[in-house]
N, C-alpha and C positions, 0 to 999 in steps of 0.2 A: 501313609497312615489312613487317608480317606478310603483307599481301595481295600485295605486289610480290615476295615471295620464296617464295610457296606453290608450290614446284615439284611438279608431279604425280608421284605414286608415292612421294614423300618426305614431303610435308606436305599436310594437308587444305586445301581452298579456304577463303578467309576471306569471311564474309558482312558486307557493309557497306551502310549506308544512304547513298544518294547524292543523293536528292532527296525533299523533303517538299512535295507539291503542296498547293494551297489547300484541297482537300477533306479534308486531314488524313491521307490514306493515303500512307505512306512508300513510296518506290520504292528498292529495293535491288538488289544484285547479288552474284554469287559470283565472287570474284576469284582468279586464279592467277598464277603467275610470268609475267613478260613474255616469257620464253623460248618460251612456247607461242604464238608469233606470228612473223611475218617479221622482228621487230625485237628479237631477243635482243641484237644489237649495234645500238643506236639511231643509229649514225653516218649511215646513208643518210637516215633520217627527219630528222635534224638538218640535214643538207645541204639537203634539200628545203625545210624550214622557212625556212632562211636565204636561199634563192635563188628559190623560186617566187613569182611575182607575187601570187598569191592570198593569201599570208600577209602581204604588205605590209612585209616586212623589206627586200627588194630589195638584198641584199648582193651586191656585184660579184664575179664569178668571175675566176679567174686564179691561177696559182701564187704570185704576189707580192701577192695581195689577200686570199686566204682560206686559212687554215691550220686543218685539222681534226686534232685529236689524240684518239685513241681508246685507252683504257686498259682492258684486260681483267681479269677476276677469276681467271684461271688456266685453262689449257686442259687439261681432264681427260684422263686416260689412257683411251683407248677400250677397252683390255683389261680394265679394272675392270668386273666383272660387275654388271648391274643387279640389284636385289633380286628374289627369287622371289615373283611375284604370280600370281593367277589370270589376269590380263590381261597377262602378261609379254610376249607377242608384240606387243600393241598398244603397250605402253610402249617396247619396242625400236624399233618403227616411228616413234613420236613423237620419240624421241631422235635417230634417224637423220635425220628431217625437220628437226629443229632444227639439227643439224650441217650439213646440206646448205644450209639458209638462211644460216647463218653463213659458210660457204665462198663462197656466191654473193655475199653482201654484200662480203666481202673482195675477191673478184675484181673486182667492179664498181668499188669504190673505188680499187683499184690501177690499173685500166684507164683511169680518168679523171684520174689524179693524177701529180704528181711525188712519189715516196715513197722516201726513202732507207732506210726500214725495211721495204720490201716483202719478203714471204716467198714462197717457192715454193708455189704453189697445188697443183700436181701436176706430174707429169713431162711432161704434154702441153703445158700453157700456160706453165709456168715461173713467173717472177715478174712478167711483163708489162712490164718496164722498157723494152722496145723496141717496145711495142705500145700506144700511147696513143690513146684514143678521140678522133678528130678531129685528131690530130697535135699538139695543144697542150694541156697540162694545164689542167684547170678549177680545180684546187685543189692545195695542198700537203697531204700526208696522212702522219701518223705513227701507227703502231699498236704498242702495247707490251702484252705478255702474258707469262705464265710458263708454260712447258711443264712439266706435272706428271708426265710419264713418268719412270720411275726413273733412267734414264741421264742425262736432262737435269737433273733435280734434283740428282743427285750431282755433276755437272759444275759446277753453280752453287755447291753447298755440300758439299764432300767430307766434312765432319764428319757429315753425315746419311747413315748407312750402313745403317740398318734398312729393307730393301726393303718389308716389310709396313707399316711406319709411313708410308713414302712413298706406298704404294698407297692408304692410308686418306685421303690428302689429296684424292683424287678423289671421296670419298664425302661427301654433303651432310647426311646424317641421323645422324651419329655424334657425340653430344655429348662422348664421351670424348676426342675429337680436339681439344679446345679448345687444349691446349698446343701441339699440332702446328700448329693454325691460326695461333697467335701466331708460331710459327716461320715459317709461310708468309708472314706479314707481313715477317719478316726476309728471306725469299727475295725478296720484292718489292723491298726496298731493295737487295739484292745485284744483282738483275736491273737495277734502275735504274742502279746504278754501272757495270754492264757495258754496258748498251744506250743510255743517254742520252748524246748527244754535242751539244755546243754548236753545232757547225756545221750540225746538222740544223734549227736554228731560225734562219732568216734574220733579219738585223737589222731588216728592214722590219716584223717582227712584235714587236719589242721595245717593250713598252708604256712602259718607262722613258724611251725616246727619242722617244716620240710627242708 
């Protein structure tokens, strides 16, 4: 857990022993948050694992055969400044690259799917609901996340009025925010009550009826 959440600029890398060869010399590595990769959202990799022949899962594709549900951990407010570091520009570039990867992943998944939760990617491509790769959806795709910008949080929970407190929700290295993080869990439930709809889960995927 510590290694998988070692976000650069917030937490130090975690050193782990990963292999002990026969000669007795341990092989280790320095591990950082998975967000420092193209797979901050692992949904595309999950889809590849389920469907590529090389992995021997061979799950059939089709909107009525494969449902992929992705649940985010909260979309941080981009206006919240990064910490002041000597390598601040490098950190900003890394964070921008991570966001670009996340947006590209979301675009590709919506492009190939039937997705009732599709969001607007940008003003140019919209939400891709009328632009399906190959003309036929390969999967059904649902994406749920909580927008942590102040206006969105206040719309979700009007009782949370302290803008500074809301801003702190986008900061990962502030232990004083534990109470607010618990409240964020409540926001997740509120978002679930707002966003989850039974009709978005076709009966063909109902395990109780399988």
